[in-house]
C-alpha positions, 0 to 999 in steps of 0.5 A: 452074530450073523450080520451082513459085511459092507467092506469098502477101500478108501479112495476119492467119493467117486471110487467109493460110490462106484464100489456101492454101485457094484456091490448093491446097484443104485442110479448115478445121475446128475451128480447124484447116487441114490440107491434103495436096498434091503440094507439101506436108503442112500442118497449122495449129492456130489461134485468135484470142485476141480480135480482132487477136491470133492464135496459130497451131502449125504444121507442114508438110513440103515434097515438092518443091522450091519458091519461096515468096514472102510479099508484105509489107503496109504499108498495111490489115491490117498486123501485128507477128509473133512467130515461133519455129521449133521444127524447121527456120528459115524466117527464110533468105535462102537455102539452101546446097547443101552444109551440114555442120549442120542447119538452124537454129532461131531466132526473131523479130519483126518487120512484116508489112510485110517481104516473105520469098522463099525457096527451099524444098527437097524433104523439109524439115520445119518446125514453129513457134509464130506469134503476130500482133497487128494494128497497131490492138491495138498501138496501143490496148493495147500502148502501152509497146511503142513506148517500147522499139521506136520507131513501127515502123508508120509506116515505109515501111523494114522491120525485124526482130529476130532471136535464136537458140533457147535451151533454155528456149524449145525446151522450151516449144515441145516441150511445145506441139507434143506437145500433140495426143498427150494428147488434151486438150479444146479449152478445155484445149488453148487455156488451155495454148497460150495460157499457153506462148506467153506464157511464150516471148514473155516469155523472147524480150522478156527476151533481146531487150531486153538489147540497145540498140534504136536507130532505126537498126534500120530497113532496106532490104528488100535489105540485110536479105535480104542480112543473112539470106544472110550469117546462112545462110552462117555458120551452115552450117558449125561452123567460124569465119566469115570475117573481117568484111572478107571478108564485107563485100566478098563482100556489097558492104557497107562494114565499118562498115555490115555492123557496124552492120546485123547488130547491129541485127537479130542483137544482136551481131557476126557472130562472137560470134553464130556462137560463141552458136549453138554454145553454145546447140545445145550446151546442147540437146544436153546437156540431151538427155543422149545424147551425152558432153561429148567427143562435144558439144565435137567436134560443134560445132567445139570441138577442145579440150574445154578451150576448150569448156568455158571459153566455155560456162561464160562464157555460162551460169554452169556448166561442161558436165559440170556443166550436164548433170549 
């Protein structure tokens, strides 16, 4: 398939914006980068809190199928990156041609030594919050980070920790992406973005630190790419995923390696990961209050309302009807 190929080199947000501007044009003005091109419409709202800490609000719509490669950097200008997807999910291994569900929103933390190589589809829209912190800042100002996650930069292997998007963060992201409708002065906007981004990272930390973070989180790039293809496959339908043995055989893993590696990236088993996604999406739908509990139960693949209610209450401590009311 002969499609356009966008190639970028990892670095700071400013580095990435300059690469895009050199290749495709666009305007940088007042902490915004805007690009209108045959391939995409892109808007990036960005600023630096201090030298080495950057926050961005990103909106992009793709007009043509194209391949996107962001080459990892494990030498100079290396960063720790947080990404929180409000619409769509750029953390993908591949795209299913046939899918019964919308693109999943997710959130992740990773080292920019990681290379991304994904296919973007015409008509796809994505919005996400990004926070990047340089290695220099991490080593000088976030000394406790290594106590929880290890020495994540002094390795040639890649790593990522991924989780589903919970309602709490979804609502905070909505507030951020609605900011431009309010026409606040730039200093007020910046303060609100810093406050909400800090709160979002706090919720994310609370979720992932409940996991057991091990030294085995470091993976080869090919293994990590395969795990994200598995994620895409199992989240392409609300029906139960295949057995662990079937998935391991399809992707060339041993069962024990698949179980260990998937747990290190996604924090749980494949089947629990799939169920958690359905329940998190159901919770967001219940909060919107535009569908009944029965409709939401069916939408997310539960044939029995009783089973849906039991699973929801077990995870969130309230029944779906009590939560919605």
